[in-house]
TORKOL-4160 file (C-alpha; in steps of 0.2 Angstrom, whole numbers, padded with zeros to 4 digits, m for minus):
204
<pt num="1" X="0794" Y="0550" Z="0647"/>
<pt num="2" X="0796" Y="0540" Z="0631"/>
<pt num="3" X="0790" Y="0524" Z="0640"/>
<pt num="4" X="0775" Y="0533" Z="0647"/>
<pt num="5" X="0770" Y="0540" Z="0630"/>
<pt num="6" X="0772" Y="0523" Z="0622"/>
<pt num="7" X="0761" Y="0515" Z="0635"/>
<pt num="8" X="0748" Y="0529" Z="0632"/>
<pt num="9" X="0749" Y="0526" Z="0613"/>
<pt num="10" X="0747" Y="0507" Z="0615"/>
<pt num="11" X="0732" Y="0509" Z="0626"/>
<pt num="12" X="0724" Y="0521" Z="0614"/>
<pt num="13" X="0727" Y="0509" Z="0600"/>
<pt num="14" X="0719" Y="0494" Z="0609"/>
<pt num="15" X="0704" Y="0505" Z="0614"/>
<pt num="16" X="0701" Y="0510" Z="0596"/>
<pt num="17" X="0703" Y="0492" Z="0590"/>
<pt num="18" X="0690" Y="0486" Z="0603"/>
<pt num="19" X="0678" Y="0499" Z="0598"/>
<pt num="20" X="0680" Y="0495" Z="0580"/>
<pt num="21" X="0678" Y="0477" Z="0583"/>
<pt num="22" X="0662" Y="0480" Z="0593"/>
<pt num="23" X="0655" Y="0490" Z="0579"/>
<pt num="24" X="0659" Y="0477" Z="0566"/>
<pt num="25" X="0651" Y="0463" Z="0576"/>
<pt num="26" X="0635" Y="0473" Z="0578"/>
<pt num="27" X="0634" Y="0478" Z="0560"/>
<pt num="28" X="0637" Y="0459" Z="0555"/>
<pt num="29" X="0622" Y="0453" Z="0565"/>
<pt num="30" X="0608" Y="0446" Z="0553"/>
<pt num="31" X="0592" Y="0456" Z="0553"/>
<pt num="32" X="0581" Y="0443" Z="0561"/>
<pt num="33" X="0565" Y="0454" Z="0558"/>
<pt num="34" X="0568" Y="0452" Z="0539"/>
<pt num="35" X="0573" Y="0434" Z="0539"/>
<pt num="36" X="0563" Y="0425" Z="0553"/>
<pt num="37" X="0546" Y="0418" Z="0548"/>
<pt num="38" X="0532" Y="0416" Z="0561"/>
<pt num="39" X="0521" Y="0401" Z="0558"/>
<pt num="40" X="0508" Y="0392" Z="0568"/>
<pt num="41" X="0509" Y="0374" Z="0571"/>
<pt num="42" X="0491" Y="0373" Z="0565"/>
<pt num="43" X="0490" Y="0362" Z="0549"/>
<pt num="44" X="0486" Y="0368" Z="0532"/>
<pt num="45" X="0469" Y="0358" Z="0528"/>
<pt num="46" X="0463" Y="0365" Z="0511"/>
<pt num="47" X="0460" Y="0381" Z="0502"/>
<pt num="48" X="0444" Y="0390" Z="0508"/>
<pt num="49" X="0430" Y="0391" Z="0495"/>
<pt num="50" X="0426" Y="0406" Z="0485"/>
<pt num="51" X="0409" Y="0413" Z="0487"/>
<pt num="52" X="0399" Y="0429" Z="0486"/>
<pt num="53" X="0382" Y="0435" Z="0493"/>
<pt num="54" X="0372" Y="0450" Z="0500"/>
<pt num="55" X="0377" Y="0458" Z="0516"/>
<pt num="56" X="0366" Y="0464" Z="0531"/>
<pt num="57" X="0368" Y="0481" Z="0523"/>
<pt num="58" X="0362" Y="0475" Z="0506"/>
<pt num="59" X="0379" Y="0476" Z="0498"/>
<pt num="60" X="0388" Y="0463" Z="0487"/>
<pt num="61" X="0401" Y="0454" Z="0496"/>
<pt num="62" X="0415" Y="0443" Z="0488"/>
<pt num="63" X="0426" Y="0431" Z="0498"/>
<pt num="64" X="0441" Y="0438" Z="0489"/>
<pt num="65" X="0440" Y="0453" Z="0499"/>
<pt num="66" X="0446" Y="0443" Z="0514"/>
<pt num="67" X="0463" Y="0440" Z="0507"/>
<pt num="68" X="0476" Y="0446" Z="0519"/>
<pt num="69" X="0465" Y="0444" Z="0534"/>
<pt num="70" X="0462" Y="0430" Z="0547"/>
<pt num="71" X="0444" Y="0425" Z="0546"/>
<pt num="72" X="0431" Y="0414" Z="0555"/>
<pt num="73" X="0416" Y="0407" Z="0546"/>
<pt num="74" X="0400" Y="0399" Z="0552"/>
<pt num="75" X="0383" Y="0395" Z="0547"/>
<pt num="76" X="0367" Y="0400" Z="0555"/>
<pt num="77" X="0349" Y="0406" Z="0553"/>
<pt num="78" X="0340" Y="0420" Z="0562"/>
<pt num="79" X="0325" Y="0410" Z="0567"/>
<pt num="80" X="0335" Y="0397" Z="0575"/>
<pt num="81" X="0331" Y="0395" Z="0593"/>
<pt num="82" X="0345" Y="0382" Z="0597"/>
<pt num="83" X="0363" Y="0384" Z="0594"/>
<pt num="84" X="0363" Y="0399" Z="0583"/>
<pt num="85" X="0361" Y="0412" Z="0597"/>
<pt num="86" X="0375" Y="0404" Z="0607"/>
<pt num="87" X="0387" Y="0404" Z="0592"/>
<pt num="88" X="0383" Y="0422" Z="0587"/>
<pt num="89" X="0386" Y="0427" Z="0606"/>
<pt num="90" X="0403" Y="0418" Z="0604"/>
<pt num="91" X="0407" Y="0429" Z="0589"/>
<pt num="92" X="0401" Y="0445" Z="0598"/>
<pt num="93" X="0413" Y="0440" Z="0612"/>
<pt num="94" X="0428" Y="0437" Z="0600"/>
<pt num="95" X="0424" Y="0453" Z="0591"/>
<pt num="96" X="0426" Y="0462" Z="0608"/>
<pt num="97" X="0442" Y="0452" Z="0613"/>
<pt num="98" X="0451" Y="0455" Z="0597"/>
<pt num="99" X="0453" Y="0472" Z="0590"/>
<pt num="100" X="0463" Y="0468" Z="0575"/>
<pt num="101" X="0456" Y="0475" Z="0559"/>
<pt num="102" X="0462" Y="0460" Z="0549"/>
<pt num="103" X="0452" Y="0448" Z="0559"/>
<pt num="104" X="0435" Y="0446" Z="0551"/>
<pt num="105" X="0419" Y="0436" Z="0554"/>
<pt num="106" X="0408" Y="0429" Z="0541"/>
<pt num="107" X="0391" Y="0421" Z="0545"/>
<pt num="108" X="0381" Y="0413" Z="0531"/>
<pt num="109" X="0363" Y="0410" Z="0533"/>
<pt num="110" X="0356" Y="0393" Z="0528"/>
<pt num="111" X="0338" Y="0401" Z="0527"/>
<pt num="112" X="0340" Y="0414" Z="0513"/>
<pt num="113" X="0321" Y="0415" Z="0510"/>
<pt num="114" X="0318" Y="0421" Z="0527"/>
<pt num="115" X="0335" Y="0430" Z="0530"/>
<pt num="116" X="0334" Y="0445" Z="0519"/>
<pt num="117" X="0346" Y="0459" Z="0521"/>
<pt num="118" X="0334" Y="0468" Z="0533"/>
<pt num="119" X="0332" Y="0453" Z="0544"/>
<pt num="120" X="0351" Y="0450" Z="0544"/>
<pt num="121" X="0353" Y="0469" Z="0549"/>
<pt num="122" X="0341" Y="0467" Z="0564"/>
<pt num="123" X="0350" Y="0451" Z="0569"/>
<pt num="124" X="0367" Y="0459" Z="0567"/>
<pt num="125" X="0362" Y="0474" Z="0577"/>
<pt num="126" X="0356" Y="0463" Z="0591"/>
<pt num="127" X="0374" Y="0456" Z="0593"/>
<pt num="128" X="0383" Y="0473" Z="0590"/>
<pt num="129" X="0391" Y="0467" Z="0574"/>
<pt num="130" X="0404" Y="0479" Z="0567"/>
<pt num="131" X="0400" Y="0479" Z="0549"/>
<pt num="132" X="0418" Y="0482" Z="0544"/>
<pt num="133" X="0423" Y="0466" Z="0552"/>
<pt num="134" X="0408" Y="0455" Z="0554"/>
<pt num="135" X="0397" Y="0451" Z="0539"/>
<pt num="136" X="0381" Y="0441" Z="0539"/>
<pt num="137" X="0377" Y="0434" Z="0521"/>
<pt num="138" X="0362" Y="0429" Z="0511"/>
<pt num="139" X="0366" Y="0419" Z="0496"/>
<pt num="140" X="0356" Y="0407" Z="0485"/>
<pt num="141" X="0352" Y="0390" Z="0493"/>
<pt num="142" X="0362" Y="0380" Z="0480"/>
<pt num="143" X="0377" Y="0391" Z="0484"/>
<pt num="144" X="0375" Y="0389" Z="0503"/>
<pt num="145" X="0375" Y="0370" Z="0500"/>
<pt num="146" X="0390" Y="0370" Z="0489"/>
<pt num="147" X="0400" Y="0381" Z="0501"/>
<pt num="148" X="0395" Y="0372" Z="0517"/>
<pt num="149" X="0397" Y="0354" Z="0510"/>
<pt num="150" X="0410" Y="0354" Z="0496"/>
<pt num="151" X="0419" Y="0371" Z="0501"/>
<pt num="152" X="0421" Y="0370" Z="0520"/>
<pt num="153" X="0417" Y="0351" Z="0522"/>
<pt num="154" X="0403" Y="0353" Z="0534"/>
<pt num="155" X="0387" Y="0344" Z="0536"/>
<pt num="156" X="0391" Y="0331" Z="0524"/>
<pt num="157" X="0376" Y="0323" Z="0515"/>
<pt num="158" X="0364" Y="0336" Z="0522"/>
<pt num="159" X="0350" Y="0339" Z="0511"/>
<pt num="160" X="0338" Y="0352" Z="0519"/>
<pt num="161" X="0340" Y="0368" Z="0528"/>
<pt num="162" X="0341" Y="0368" Z="0546"/>
<pt num="163" X="0351" Y="0351" Z="0545"/>
<pt num="164" X="0363" Y="0360" Z="0534"/>
<pt num="165" X="0371" Y="0372" Z="0547"/>
<pt num="166" X="0385" Y="0366" Z="0558"/>
<pt num="167" X="0390" Y="0371" Z="0576"/>
<pt num="168" X="0408" Y="0372" Z="0571"/>
<pt num="169" X="0418" Y="0388" Z="0567"/>
<pt num="170" X="0430" Y="0387" Z="0552"/>
<pt num="171" X="0446" Y="0397" Z="0554"/>
<pt num="172" X="0455" Y="0403" Z="0539"/>
<pt num="173" X="0472" Y="0411" Z="0538"/>
<pt num="174" X="0478" Y="0426" Z="0528"/>
<pt num="175" X="0482" Y="0416" Z="0513"/>
<pt num="176" X="0465" Y="0409" Z="0512"/>
<pt num="177" X="0469" Y="0392" Z="0519"/>
<pt num="178" X="0458" Y="0383" Z="0531"/>
<pt num="179" X="0468" Y="0379" Z="0547"/>
<pt num="180" X="0455" Y="0373" Z="0560"/>
<pt num="181" X="0438" Y="0368" Z="0565"/>
<pt num="182" X="0431" Y="0372" Z="0582"/>
<pt num="183" X="0415" Y="0367" Z="0590"/>
<pt num="184" X="0406" Y="0384" Z="0595"/>
<pt num="185" X="0396" Y="0375" Z="0609"/>
<pt num="186" X="0410" Y="0366" Z="0617"/>
<pt num="187" X="0418" Y="0376" Z="0632"/>
<pt num="188" X="0434" Y="0366" Z="0630"/>
<pt num="189" X="0436" Y="0371" Z="0612"/>
<pt num="190" X="0434" Y="0390" Z="0615"/>
<pt num="191" X="0452" Y="0392" Z="0622"/>
<pt num="192" X="0459" Y="0383" Z="0608"/>
<pt num="193" X="0449" Y="0394" Z="0596"/>
<pt num="194" X="0456" Y="0410" Z="0604"/>
<pt num="195" X="0474" Y="0402" Z="0603"/>
<pt num="196" X="0472" Y="0398" Z="0585"/>
<pt num="197" X="0466" Y="0416" Z="0581"/>
<pt num="198" X="0480" Y="0424" Z="0590"/>
<pt num="199" X="0493" Y="0413" Z="0582"/>
<pt num="200" X="0486" Y="0416" Z="0564"/>
<pt num="201" X="0486" Y="0434" Z="0567"/>
<pt num="202" X="0505" Y="0434" Z="0572"/>
<pt num="203" X="0509" Y="0424" Z="0556"/>
<pt num="204" X="0519" Y="0433" Z="0542"/>
């Protein structure tokens, strides 16, 4: 009887030790969610320019409001019969594909004399632009040139409006850093653009 009780006590002691050991191991694991940083392999190219303008809803817009969001910027004009409709159709598709509220789209008109807020509103309506995520901007021509050439490094050396706009989309991360350029008319570039957007949305 004494031997059987001793064996039972020993078994209980071992079981308790194993349970305590398991608990200790679980509690000592590092919190990966707190320490692990998710970063895309996309390069940090340069800080995006700061700018302001008037939206399709005739409201003042400042680029500072984009901080914390991933955003895609491009240049266009509403009377363009060439690449602009194709580029805006691309943005419409991306707006449907990505529902994240912290993904924004900013189209800057290179023909501010024609592209008044009312003209931009009609154009935005045609492409079903969600004004909380997709902004079309009018700004003074000297500002357009500065933002396009010095700010985004597009259309180097261009002097006049329709030559000023580019067919490239510029992708900017949550910190306001340019992370990539993608040709909006090149079918081979679009999957890369989608991948870049997805990766940057996942960054923390």
